[in-house]
N, C-alpha and C positions, 0 to 999 in steps of 0.2 A: 400684298393682299390682305384684309382682314380674317381673320379666322376666330371660332370661338372653340376651345381647347378641351378636352378632357385628359388628364395625366392621372386619373386613379386614387390620388390623396385625397379629394374631398367629393360633394356630390354635386359641386359647381363647375361649372364650363368656366375658363378666363379669356379673356379678349387677348388675343397677339396678333402681329405683324408678320408674316411668314414669306418668305419669296414666292413668286407664282409657279406652279407645277410647272413641268414640262412632259408633253403628252410623248410615249414611247412607240413602239412598232405596234400597231393595232390599236390606238388608242387615239381618244379624241379630247382636245383642251375645250372646256365649257367656260364662258362668263356667266354664273350664276346669278338666274333672277328673282328665283323663290324656292323653300324647302319646308317640305312640311313638318312637323313635331311630331311622332311617331312613339307610343307607348314604348317599343322598344328600347326608343332612345331614353325612356325613363327607366327600364330598367337597366340600362345599361350605366348611366350615373350613379343608382340605386345600388350597383355592385351585385344584381342577381342575375347576370349573364358572367361567365367563366372567360375568362384567356383575352380579352380585347387588347388589341395594339393597342400601346401607351406611349408616347401620347398621342391620341387619333382624334381626327374632327368626326363629330356624330354629325349624322342626318342621311337619310336614304329615301326621300321622297324630293329628287332635284328636277327641278326644271332650268332649264338656259338656252343660250345658241351657242353653236360650234362657233369657235372662236381659232383653232388649230388640229391640223391632222397630222397624225404620225402616222409612219410609213406604212402601207397596206392598207389603209381604213378603205372600206368600202360600202357604202348605202348610206354616205352621210356625207356635204358638204358644208364647206365655211358659211355661215349664215342661219345654219337650219336649226330648229327650234329642236330640242330633245330631251326626254325624260329618262331619268336613271334611278333604278332601282333597287333595292335591297340585295338581292342576287349578283354581284359584281362578277364572277369568275365561278368556273367549275375545270375539272382536272381533264374532261372528254375521254379518259380510257379506264376509270371505276366500272365496278358491275354495276353498278345504277347509273351513269351517264350513258352507258352501252346497254342499255335497257331501254330510253326514255325517262327517267326518272332521274334528272340532275339536281332537283330539287334535295335530294339524299347523298350527294355528293361525298367521297369521302375525304377530298379535299380542297372546299371552296374557298371563296372568297367573300366577304358580306361589306356591301357599302355600309361606312359609317361607324362600323364594327372593326374588322379586320384590315379593311382600307377605308381610308381617309374620304370622308363624306363631303356635303352640302352645305354645312354650317360655315361658309366661308363663301368667299367673292367669287372663288376658279375654284376647280377640280379637273381633275382627267379619271377619264374612266373607259375601259375597254369595249369599243364601241358594239361587240358581237351581243352584248347586254343593255344596251340602250334601245330607246324606242321612240319613233314618232308619235307625236301625239294629235288625237284630234284638234282641229280649228277651232270648233266652237268654245271651248275654254279658257277662259284666261290662265296668266300664267299662275295665280294665286289658286285656281281651281283646279288646275292641273296636278299641281303637287300632291294633294292625296289620292289620288287616282293611281301614284305609283308604289303604294303599299295597303292603305286603308282599302283602297278598291279592288289591287291583284289579290291581296291576302283574302278581303271578301269572296272574289268570285272565287278562288280555288275552295275556299271553307261550303261555299255555296254548292259547288259542285260536287264535292265529296257526301252532299247530300243524294244524289242521283235524281230520279224523277221526282223527289217527296213534295207533295203538294201545299201541305200546312205546313209552315216552316216558324217556328219560334226562334225570338232572336233575341239574347240575352247581354247586357253590356249597348246599351242603345249610344253609342258615340261616332268617332270618326268612321271606321272601317261599316258597322252597322247602319249608318243613313245612307251610304252609299249603297250598301247589298242588297238593301230592303227595296230600293228603286230597281235593281236590277230583276229581284224576285218577282216583282210586281209587274215589269217588263214581258217578265216570261209567264206572265198569267198565274203565279203563285197565290195563296194567300198567307199574310203576313200578319205573326203577334209578337209584338215588342214589349221585353222584360228591362225594366230601368232600376236605377237603385231606388229604394223606397222613399216617397215625396219628392223624386225628382220629375215636378209635374212639367217642367220646361220640354225634357226630352220625349216624355210622354206626348204632351202637344205636337213635336215634332214628327214625331213616329206617325201620328192620326195624322199629320197635314201630307206627309208623303206616301199614304197610300194603306197605314195598317189598318187591318180589319178590328183591333183590339191594341189597347196599350195599360201597362198595370206594372204593379211592384214585382219582382225578383221571386217573392215568395210568396204571389198569387198562382192558383190556379189560372189557366187559359179555359176561355168559355169552350173547348171541346181539345179532344184530343189530338197532339201535333204527331206529323209524320218524321219530322227531323225539328233537331234544339241546333241551332247556332252559337258557341259561346264565345263572345270575344272580351270581357271581363275574365281578371285574370285571378277568378276568386274560384280556387275548389271545392267550395262547399254548393257551388251552385249545379256540379255533376249529379249529386243523387235528387236535386229539385228537377231538373231537366230529364233524368229519369223517367221520374214519376209522372212528367207530361207529355212523353211519348207514347203512342200506340205500339202495342206488338210488332215487331220487325222493325221498326224504327231506330235511327241513331242518334245520338248525340257528339255534333265535330266540335273539337278543342281548335280556335283560330290562332290563340297567340303563342308565344315562344317561349311565356313562363307563366306560370300560375302556381299559387298556393297550393298547400299539401290536399289532397281529397280527402275526406274525413271517412270513416268506414260506413256501409250501408249495407241492408239485407240483399240478399241473394234476389229475392222476389223482384226489389225495383230493377233487376237486367235480365231478370228470365222472360221468357218469350222472345226470344232472338233480336232483342235490343243490343246493340251495340253503342260504343267509346272509341270513338278515333281522335288523333290528331291532327293536325297539317303544319307540315315544315316547309315552310321557303315556299317558292315556287319555279316553274319552269318557264322557260321561253315562250313556249307555246302558250301557257297562259296567261302569258303577257299581251300576247299576238290577239288571243281569243277577245282576251277582254277589252281591248281598245278597240277593236272591229263594235260589240256592244255600246262601249260609251261612244262611237262615233254615229251608230244608229239611230239614238235617243239623245236628249240632253237631262243629263242629269242634275238635279240641282244639289249643290256641292257647299255646306253652309260652314264655312271658315271663322275664326279668329286671328285676326292679324298682327305680328311683332314684329317689331325692325331686329337686324340679325342680332344688333347688341344687348337684346332684350332675352334671349335664348333662354336662360337660366327665369325667367319670369313664365314664360310660357311652359316650362318643364314642370314649375312648380303649381300652376292651374292647372293641368292634368293630373300631376297628382293629387292633389285634393279637389277633383272633382266639380271645378269652376267651370269647365267650359260644355260647350251641347255644338258638336259636331267636328271638325278638326281645327288643331291650331298649325298656323303658317308663318314662316319666316319669310318678310320682304327683303330681298336682299339688293335689290336695284330699283 
């Protein structure tokens, strides 16, 4: 099978022919149709994440069909369409797993980081961490649901019942979560890179009440701010935009350093929290929401062998929406 490998020696992936993987007990073999390109993949190749498997096949927004079953698999049959997310394994016995917080597991496995992922023609995955996907989405549309959608949903969930939602960094995750927030009758304010009028227009078309630069103040105080851009300098800006009792939720796995700021920005019971990974319950809840409505998924498609170009476009901000590799 063809695969794009990251060996840690450069920031580029190399194309290689590899033997087809064989499913072990509890695993499914998947013919990959599409795989999203996530900012976490970019953090991986830019050496911003520690201790990846090397070499590793990146990619954790995998859509394909079940081509083989390991011993003991339940819930999937041959030919089923399947989605594989970032969390590929948890230990099941640490204090976090035992308290319904498997996203904080002490001994996890992550697809495309510590477990080979979806920048390939085939993969294997633990069936317990895979999802059935809503039928109304094509393979290309479904791929971003598996991280941009899932992490966006968990980030929004951590804002509680906040009504006025500010979203900083209007990319793959934000353009999905904005629609979920509107589906839940919340008001959305979108913050983009200065001068990114395409992203601002997309936000308005998807139902945002206002769209502007991340340096701008929104027209009214926010109840919560969701940060998807990995820019630490946005945290003081977001804190200044949220009302007393508001929360700033950081949805990324990596962020640049946060500059110092006056305590007055935080005072008034404002909070800053981070999102770490996801639980399978998050995935099931989000897939139900995605099935109840039709989320508009904006994508730019690349062939598998142009994964490096997709990562470059993501790094340089040339994308609006989500990048997806079309594998078959």
